[in-house]
C-alpha positions as CSV (number, residue, x, y, z in Angstrom):
1,X,11.4,7.8,-9.1
2,X,8.7,9.1,-6.5
3,X,5.0,7.6,-5.2
4,X,2.3,9.2,-6.6
5,X,4.1,8.2,-9.9
6,X,4.3,4.3,-9.4
7,X,0.7,4.6,-8.0
8,X,-0.3,6.6,-11.6
9,X,2.7,4.0,-13.9
10,X,-0.1,0.9,-12.2
11,X,-3.8,2.2,-12.4
12,X,-2.2,2.8,-16.2
13,X,-1.1,0.3,-16.3
14,X,-4.8,-1.4,-14.8
15,X,-7.2,0.5,-16.8
16,X,-5.2,-0.1,-20.0
17,X,-5.7,-3.9,-19.3
18,X,-9.4,-3.3,-18.7
19,X,-9.7,-2.0,-23.0
20,X,-7.6,-3.1,-24.7
21,X,-5.1,-5.7,-25.7
22,X,-2.5,-4.5,-24.0
23,X,1.2,-6.5,-25.4
24,X,3.5,-5.0,-23.7
25,X,4.1,-2.0,-20.7
26,X,7.1,-0.5,-20.3
27,X,9.3,2.8,-18.2
28,X,12.1,3.7,-20.3
29,X,14.3,6.8,-20.0
30,X,16.2,9.4,-17.5
31,X,13.3,7.0,-15.1
32,X,14.5,4.1,-16.3
33,X,18.0,4.9,-15.7
34,X,16.9,6.4,-12.6
35,X,19.1,9.8,-13.7
36,X,16.1,12.2,-14.1
37,X,16.1,15.5,-12.9
38,X,13.4,18.0,-11.0
39,X,11.7,18.3,-14.4
40,X,11.7,14.5,-16.1
41,X,8.3,12.8,-17.0
42,X,7.8,9.7,-17.8
43,X,8.1,8.0,-20.5
44,X,6.0,5.2,-20.8
45,X,6.0,2.7,-24.1
46,X,2.7,0.7,-24.7
47,X,2.4,-2.0,-26.9
48,X,-1.3,-3.0,-27.7
49,X,-2.8,-5.3,-30.5
50,X,-4.6,-3.5,-33.2
51,X,-3.0,0.4,-32.9
52,X,-5.7,2.2,-34.1
53,X,-6.5,6.2,-34.4
54,X,-9.4,5.7,-31.5
55,X,-7.4,3.2,-29.8
56,X,-4.3,6.6,-28.9
57,X,-7.6,8.9,-28.8
58,X,-9.2,6.2,-25.6
59,X,-5.1,5.7,-24.3
60,X,-4.7,9.7,-24.2
61,X,-7.6,10.0,-22.9
62,X,-6.6,8.0,-19.8
63,X,-3.5,9.3,-19.2
64,X,-4.6,13.1,-19.2
65,X,-6.8,12.2,-16.6
66,X,-3.5,9.6,-14.4
67,X,-1.6,12.4,-14.7
68,X,-4.2,15.6,-13.4
69,X,-5.4,12.2,-10.7
70,X,-1.7,11.4,-9.5
71,X,0.1,14.9,-10.3
72,X,2.6,13.9,-12.7
73,X,2.9,14.1,-16.5
74,X,3.5,10.9,-18.4
75,X,5.1,11.0,-21.6
76,X,3.5,7.4,-23.5
77,X,4.2,5.6,-26.8
78,X,2.5,3.9,-28.4
79,X,3.4,1.0,-30.7
80,X,1.1,-1.5,-32.8
81,X,1.7,-5.4,-32.4
82,X,1.1,-5.2,-36.4
83,X,3.7,-2.5,-37.5
84,X,5.9,-3.2,-34.7
85,X,6.9,-7.1,-35.4
86,X,7.1,-6.5,-38.8
87,X,7.2,-3.3,-40.0
88,X,10.1,-1.8,-40.1
89,X,8.8,0.2,-36.4
90,X,11.2,-2.4,-35.2
91,X,14.1,-0.7,-36.3
92,X,13.2,2.3,-35.4
93,X,16.2,3.8,-32.6
94,X,13.2,4.7,-30.3
95,X,12.3,1.3,-30.1
96,X,15.8,0.3,-29.8
97,X,16.8,2.4,-27.4
98,X,13.5,1.1,-25.7
99,X,14.2,-2.5,-25.6
100,X,17.4,-2.3,-24.4
101,X,16.7,0.3,-21.5
102,X,12.9,-0.4,-21.1
103,X,11.3,-2.0,-17.5
104,X,8.6,-3.8,-17.7
105,X,6.2,-2.9,-15.4
């Protein structure tokens, strides 16, 4: 992973921690596996305590600004803790994949 991408991930986590109750934050996909190509984005799983449309909008805005500032492409997948741990989302293929290969930042 490039230094600008690492800096973007750290900045995003700090900003999320300042504004939300961040439960989990992981990089997954080709960057986590070390199989990235020059066109690869940075797949990030963000788990927040309470997931609402307002929280999603806030995260989307943060990701957009950080992508511009750091010349990278972060793609976020957002989960709420309740839906993830008490609902069917924990059985979803993407969450199972993130659980196996995701790297906590």
